[in-house]
N, CA, C and O atoms as a GROMACS GRO file, in nm:
protein
  296
    1MET      N    1  -0.022   0.228   0.690
    1MET     CA    2  -0.023   0.104   0.655
    1MET      C    3  -0.031   0.018   0.767
    1MET      O    4   0.021   0.056   0.872
    2THR      N    5  -0.104  -0.120   0.760
    2THR     CA    6  -0.126  -0.190   0.894
    2THR      C    7  -0.012  -0.277   0.898
    2THR      O    8  -0.007  -0.381   0.833
    3THR      N    9   0.087  -0.232   0.979
    3THR     CA   10   0.211  -0.300   0.965
    3THR      C   11   0.194  -0.443   1.057
    3THR      O   12   0.253  -0.544   1.018
    4GLN      N   13   0.134  -0.446   1.147
    4GLN     CA   14   0.119  -0.572   1.209
    4GLN      C   15   0.055  -0.685   1.135
    4GLN      O   16   0.092  -0.801   1.150
    5VAL      N   17  -0.052  -0.646   1.050
    5VAL     CA   18  -0.104  -0.765   0.950
    5VAL      C   19  -0.007  -0.798   0.849
    5VAL      O   20   0.020  -0.915   0.822
    6VAL      N   21   0.049  -0.693   0.789
    6VAL     CA   22   0.156  -0.707   0.667
    6VAL      C   23   0.256  -0.800   0.717
    6VAL      O   24   0.279  -0.906   0.660
    7GLN      N   25   0.324  -0.759   0.836
    7GLN     CA   26   0.438  -0.861   0.874
    7GLN      C   27   0.411  -0.989   0.899
    7GLN      O   28   0.497  -1.077   0.896
    8GLY      N   29   0.261  -1.013   0.933
    8GLY     CA   30   0.219  -1.154   0.957
    8GLY      C   31   0.215  -1.229   0.800
    8GLY      O   32   0.228  -1.350   0.783
    9VAL      N   33   0.198  -1.148   0.714
    9VAL     CA   34   0.174  -1.217   0.579
    9VAL      C   35   0.288  -1.227   0.496
    9VAL      O   36   0.305  -1.325   0.424
   10PHE      N   37   0.375  -1.120   0.500
   10PHE     CA   38   0.506  -1.099   0.402
   10PHE      C   39   0.621  -1.113   0.500
   10PHE      O   40   0.613  -1.097   0.622
   11GLY      N   41   0.732  -1.146   0.430
   11GLY     CA   42   0.860  -1.149   0.498
   11GLY      C   43   0.910  -0.995   0.501
   11GLY      O   44   0.852  -0.900   0.448
   12PRO      N   45   1.038  -0.991   0.580
   12PRO     CA   46   1.109  -0.871   0.601
   12PRO      C   47   1.142  -0.803   0.455
   12PRO      O   48   1.116  -0.684   0.437
   13LYS      N   49   1.193  -0.872   0.367
   13LYS     CA   50   1.217  -0.794   0.236
   13LYS      C   51   1.094  -0.728   0.172
   13LYS      O   52   1.089  -0.612   0.132
   14GLN      N   53   0.997  -0.815   0.168
   14GLN     CA   54   0.862  -0.769   0.122
   14GLN      C   55   0.802  -0.656   0.178
   14GLN      O   56   0.745  -0.568   0.114
   15VAL      N   57   0.819  -0.662   0.315
   15VAL     CA   58   0.753  -0.549   0.388
   15VAL      C   59   0.854  -0.421   0.362
   15VAL      O   60   0.802  -0.309   0.357
   16THR      N   61   0.963  -0.432   0.347
   16THR     CA   62   1.053  -0.305   0.318
   16THR      C   63   1.005  -0.266   0.185
   16THR      O   64   0.966  -0.150   0.170
   17LYS      N   65   1.005  -0.344   0.091
   17LYS     CA   66   0.978  -0.292  -0.062
   17LYS      C   67   0.830  -0.228  -0.040
   17LYS      O   68   0.824  -0.112  -0.080
   18LEU      N   69   0.717  -0.276   0.012
   18LEU     CA   70   0.613  -0.223   0.050
   18LEU      C   71   0.605  -0.096   0.115
   18LEU      O   72   0.525  -0.011   0.078
   19LYS      N   73   0.669  -0.083   0.192
   19LYS     CA   74   0.692   0.057   0.293
   19LYS      C   75   0.758   0.148   0.178
   19LYS      O   76   0.713   0.262   0.167
   20GLU      N   77   0.852   0.111   0.099
   20GLU     CA   78   0.912   0.203   0.024
   20GLU      C   79   0.812   0.257  -0.110
   20GLU      O   80   0.825   0.371  -0.154
   21VAL      N   81   0.726   0.172  -0.159
   21VAL     CA   82   0.648   0.194  -0.240
   21VAL      C   83   0.520   0.296  -0.186
   21VAL      O   84   0.464   0.383  -0.254
   22TYR      N   85   0.492   0.261  -0.059
   22TYR     CA   86   0.387   0.355   0.006
   22TYR      C   87   0.464   0.508   0.027
   22TYR      O   88   0.404   0.614   0.007
   23GLU      N   89   0.592   0.502   0.066
   23GLU     CA   90   0.647   0.618   0.102
   23GLU      C   91   0.670   0.717  -0.023
   23GLU      O   92   0.666   0.839  -0.011
   24ARG      N   93   0.694   0.649  -0.143
   24ARG     CA   94   0.736   0.716  -0.257
   24ARG      C   95   0.578   0.756  -0.326
   24ARG      O   96   0.563   0.855  -0.398
   25ALA      N   97   0.474   0.670  -0.294
   25ALA     CA   98   0.313   0.728  -0.325
   25ALA      C   99   0.289   0.863  -0.244
   25ALA      O  100   0.218   0.957  -0.279
   26ARG      N  101   0.359   0.852  -0.136
   26ARG     CA  102   0.314   0.988  -0.064
   26ARG      C  103   0.385   1.111  -0.130
   26ARG      O  104   0.331   1.217  -0.162
   27VAL      N  105   0.514   1.078  -0.145
   27VAL     CA  106   0.596   1.191  -0.208
   27VAL      C  107   0.537   1.239  -0.336
   27VAL      O  108   0.529   1.360  -0.361
   28VAL      N  109   0.493   1.140  -0.425
   28VAL     CA  110   0.435   1.189  -0.567
   28VAL      C  111   0.308   1.270  -0.528
   28VAL      O  112   0.288   1.375  -0.588
   29GLU      N  113   0.222   1.231  -0.432
   29GLU     CA  114   0.089   1.287  -0.406
   29GLU      C  115   0.109   1.422  -0.346
   29GLU      O  116   0.018   1.505  -0.358
   30ALA      N  117   0.233   1.456  -0.273
   30ALA     CA  118   0.278   1.592  -0.225
   30ALA      C  119   0.319   1.663  -0.341
   30ALA      O  120   0.271   1.776  -0.353
   31ASN      N  121   0.410   1.616  -0.444
   31ASN     CA  122   0.470   1.694  -0.524
   31ASN      C  123   0.394   1.745  -0.650
   31ASN      O  124   0.441   1.837  -0.717
   32TYR      N  125   0.256   1.674  -0.688
   32TYR     CA  126   0.186   1.703  -0.798
   32TYR      C  127   0.050   1.768  -0.773
   32TYR      O  128  -0.004   1.740  -0.666
   33PRO      N  129  -0.008   1.846  -0.849
   33PRO     CA  130  -0.142   1.889  -0.824
   33PRO      C  131  -0.225   1.771  -0.820
   33PRO      O  132  -0.196   1.668  -0.880
   34GLU      N  133  -0.343   1.787  -0.742
   34GLU     CA  134  -0.443   1.709  -0.725
   34GLU      C  135  -0.503   1.656  -0.851
   34GLU      O  136  -0.537   1.538  -0.859
   35SER      N  137  -0.515   1.743  -0.954
   35SER     CA  138  -0.572   1.697  -1.062
   35SER      C  139  -0.474   1.617  -1.163
   35SER      O  140  -0.511   1.570  -1.270
   36HIS      N  141  -0.345   1.608  -1.113
   36HIS     CA  142  -0.244   1.535  -1.211
   36HIS      C  143  -0.281   1.385  -1.195
   36HIS      O  144  -0.325   1.337  -1.090
   37ILE      N  145  -0.258   1.311  -1.318
   37ILE     CA  146  -0.294   1.164  -1.311
   37ILE      C  147  -0.188   1.089  -1.203
   37ILE      O  148  -0.221   0.991  -1.137
   38ALA      N  149  -0.070   1.144  -1.196
   38ALA     CA  150   0.024   1.074  -1.106
   38ALA      C  151  -0.041   1.081  -0.964
   38ALA      O  152  -0.066   0.979  -0.900
   39SER      N  153  -0.067   1.199  -0.920
   39SER     CA  154  -0.127   1.233  -0.802
   39SER      C  155  -0.244   1.155  -0.769
   39SER      O  156  -0.261   1.115  -0.654
   40LYS      N  157  -0.330   1.130  -0.867
   40LYS     CA  158  -0.454   1.048  -0.856
   40LYS      C  159  -0.443   0.909  -0.828
   40LYS      O  160  -0.511   0.846  -0.747
   41ALA      N  161  -0.338   0.856  -0.912
   41ALA     CA  162  -0.270   0.715  -0.879
   41ALA      C  163  -0.219   0.692  -0.750
   41ALA      O  164  -0.261   0.602  -0.677
   42ALA      N  165  -0.120   0.782  -0.716
   42ALA     CA  166  -0.056   0.781  -0.589
   42ALA      C  167  -0.183   0.757  -0.480
   42ALA      O  168  -0.194   0.661  -0.403
   43LYS      N  169  -0.271   0.869  -0.494
   43LYS     CA  170  -0.376   0.862  -0.381
   43LYS      C  171  -0.456   0.743  -0.376
   43LYS      O  172  -0.511   0.716  -0.270
   44ARG      N  173  -0.474   0.660  -0.486
   44ARG     CA  174  -0.553   0.541  -0.476
   44ARG      C  175  -0.458   0.451  -0.409
   44ARG      O  176  -0.502   0.382  -0.318
   45LEU      N  177  -0.344   0.443  -0.438
   45LEU     CA  178  -0.222   0.350  -0.383
   45LEU      C  179  -0.231   0.383  -0.242
   45LEU      O  180  -0.265   0.296  -0.161
   46ILE      N  181  -0.206   0.492  -0.208
   46ILE     CA  182  -0.205   0.523  -0.060
   46ILE      C  183  -0.324   0.465   0.022
   46ILE      O  184  -0.307   0.400   0.125
   47GLU      N  185  -0.462   0.499  -0.039
   47GLU     CA  186  -0.581   0.454   0.004
   47GLU      C  187  -0.588   0.308   0.017
   47GLU      O  188  -0.647   0.262   0.114
   48ALA      N  189  -0.532   0.229  -0.073
   48ALA     CA  190  -0.518   0.095  -0.065
   48ALA      C  191  -0.428   0.049   0.059
   48ALA      O  192  -0.467  -0.041   0.133
   49PHE      N  193  -0.323   0.104   0.077
   49PHE     CA  194  -0.236   0.079   0.189
   49PHE      C  195  -0.307   0.112   0.334
   49PHE      O  196  -0.291   0.044   0.435
   50GLU      N  197  -0.378   0.214   0.325
   50GLU     CA  198  -0.456   0.255   0.453
   50GLU      C  199  -0.585   0.191   0.493
   50GLU      O  200  -0.641   0.218   0.599
   51THR      N  201  -0.628   0.111   0.409
   51THR     CA  202  -0.746   0.039   0.421
   51THR      C  203  -0.761  -0.027   0.542
   51THR      O  204  -0.676  -0.109   0.575
   52VAL      N  205  -0.862  -0.004   0.620
   52VAL     CA  206  -0.866  -0.060   0.758
   52VAL      C  207  -0.897  -0.207   0.753
   52VAL      O  208  -0.999  -0.246   0.695
   53ILE      N  209  -0.816  -0.290   0.810
   53ILE     CA  210  -0.826  -0.433   0.820
   53ILE      C  211  -0.876  -0.472   0.948
   53ILE      O  212  -0.816  -0.438   1.050
   54HIS      N  213  -0.998  -0.550   0.953
   54HIS     CA  214  -1.074  -0.597   1.078
   54HIS      C  215  -0.997  -0.707   1.152
   54HIS      O  216  -0.906  -0.761   1.090
   55VAL      N  217  -1.020  -0.742   1.266
   55VAL     CA  218  -0.939  -0.839   1.339
   55VAL      C  219  -0.976  -0.984   1.283
   55VAL      O  220  -0.897  -1.077   1.302
   56ASP      N  221  -1.087  -1.002   1.219
   56ASP     CA  222  -1.130  -1.121   1.154
   56ASP      C  223  -1.032  -1.130   1.013
   56ASP      O  224  -1.039  -1.223   0.934
   57GLY      N  225  -0.967  -1.047   1.004
   57GLY     CA  226  -0.882  -1.050   0.859
   57GLY      C  227  -0.953  -0.990   0.719
   57GLY      O  228  -0.895  -0.978   0.611
   58THR      N  229  -1.089  -0.956   0.747
   58THR     CA  230  -1.158  -0.899   0.640
   58THR      C  231  -1.127  -0.746   0.614
   58THR      O  232  -1.098  -0.669   0.706
   59VAL      N  233  -1.136  -0.710   0.489
   59VAL     CA  234  -1.097  -0.562   0.435
   59VAL      C  235  -1.222  -0.507   0.410
   59VAL      O  236  -1.317  -0.572   0.366
   60LEU      N  237  -1.224  -0.380   0.440
   60LEU     CA  238  -1.334  -0.303   0.424
   60LEU      C  239  -1.354  -0.278   0.243
   60LEU      O  240  -1.467  -0.273   0.196
   61ASP      N  241  -1.268  -0.269   0.180
   61ASP     CA  242  -1.255  -0.249   0.040
   61ASP      C  243  -1.215  -0.385  -0.052
   61ASP      O  244  -1.296  -0.465  -0.099
   62VAL      N  245  -1.076  -0.389  -0.065
   62VAL     CA  246  -1.042  -0.516  -0.131
   62VAL      C  247  -0.931  -0.579  -0.045
   62VAL      O  248  -0.876  -0.518   0.048
   63LYS      N  249  -0.900  -0.707  -0.082
   63LYS     CA  250  -0.794  -0.798   0.000
   63LYS      C  251  -0.683  -0.804  -0.080
   63LYS      O  252  -0.606  -0.896  -0.054
   64TRP      N  253  -0.650  -0.717  -0.191
   64TRP     CA  254  -0.523  -0.758  -0.263
   64TRP      C  255  -0.405  -0.735  -0.195
   64TRP      O  256  -0.307  -0.794  -0.241
   65LEU      N  257  -0.389  -0.669  -0.104
   65LEU     CA  258  -0.272  -0.642  -0.026
   65LEU      C  259  -0.232  -0.770   0.044
   65LEU      O  260  -0.115  -0.806   0.031
   66SER      N  261  -0.314  -0.842   0.116
   66SER     CA  262  -0.300  -0.959   0.187
   66SER      C  263  -0.287  -1.090   0.078
   66SER      O  264  -0.238  -1.198   0.113
   67GLU      N  265  -0.330  -1.070  -0.038
   67GLU     CA  266  -0.328  -1.186  -0.127
   67GLU      C  267  -0.200  -1.162  -0.230
   67GLU      O  268  -0.164  -1.252  -0.307
   68ALA      N  269  -0.147  -1.058  -0.226
   68ALA     CA  270  -0.032  -1.032  -0.316
   68ALA      C  271   0.086  -1.110  -0.310
   68ALA      O  272   0.128  -1.129  -0.196
   69ASN      N  273   0.151  -1.162  -0.403
   69ASN     CA  274   0.275  -1.243  -0.409
   69ASN      C  275   0.377  -1.152  -0.497
   69ASN      O  276   0.400  -1.181  -0.614
   70PRO      N  277   0.435  -1.041  -0.432
   70PRO     CA  278   0.527  -0.952  -0.520
   70PRO      C  279   0.644  -1.037  -0.566
   70PRO      O  280   0.680  -1.134  -0.501
   71GLN      N  281   0.697  -1.003  -0.670
   71GLN     CA  282   0.805  -1.073  -0.743
   71GLN      C  283   0.858  -0.960  -0.823
   71GLN      O  284   0.791  -0.876  -0.883
   72GLY      N  285   1.000  -0.971  -0.818
   72GLY     CA  286   1.074  -0.857  -0.901
   72GLY      C  287   1.080  -0.735  -0.863
   72GLY      O  288   1.045  -0.722  -0.746
   73ASN      N  289   1.112  -0.638  -0.918
   73ASN     CA  290   1.106  -0.481  -0.881
   73ASN      C  291   0.994  -0.420  -0.934
   73ASN      O  292   0.945  -0.448  -1.043
   74ALA      N  293   0.947  -0.323  -0.844
   74ALA     CA  294   0.824  -0.235  -0.872
   74ALA      C  295   0.888  -0.114  -0.943
   74ALA      O  296   0.816  -0.021  -0.981
   0.00000   0.00000   0.00000
């Protein structure tokens, strides 16, 4: 996860929640076979977190992470 960019966009509580989501996705991916639907979903989520963000702020794939406004509990 690109922590420096994320911390510039989100507050400390939101960063903590995003890190928790990322870590739990890594656990799911590790505990289920690659063909399982949960593993596939976790892999896509991890890829979204690990998407390279360029210096100018553009993202190679999507910009959903920097545009998100998380509310409530995931």
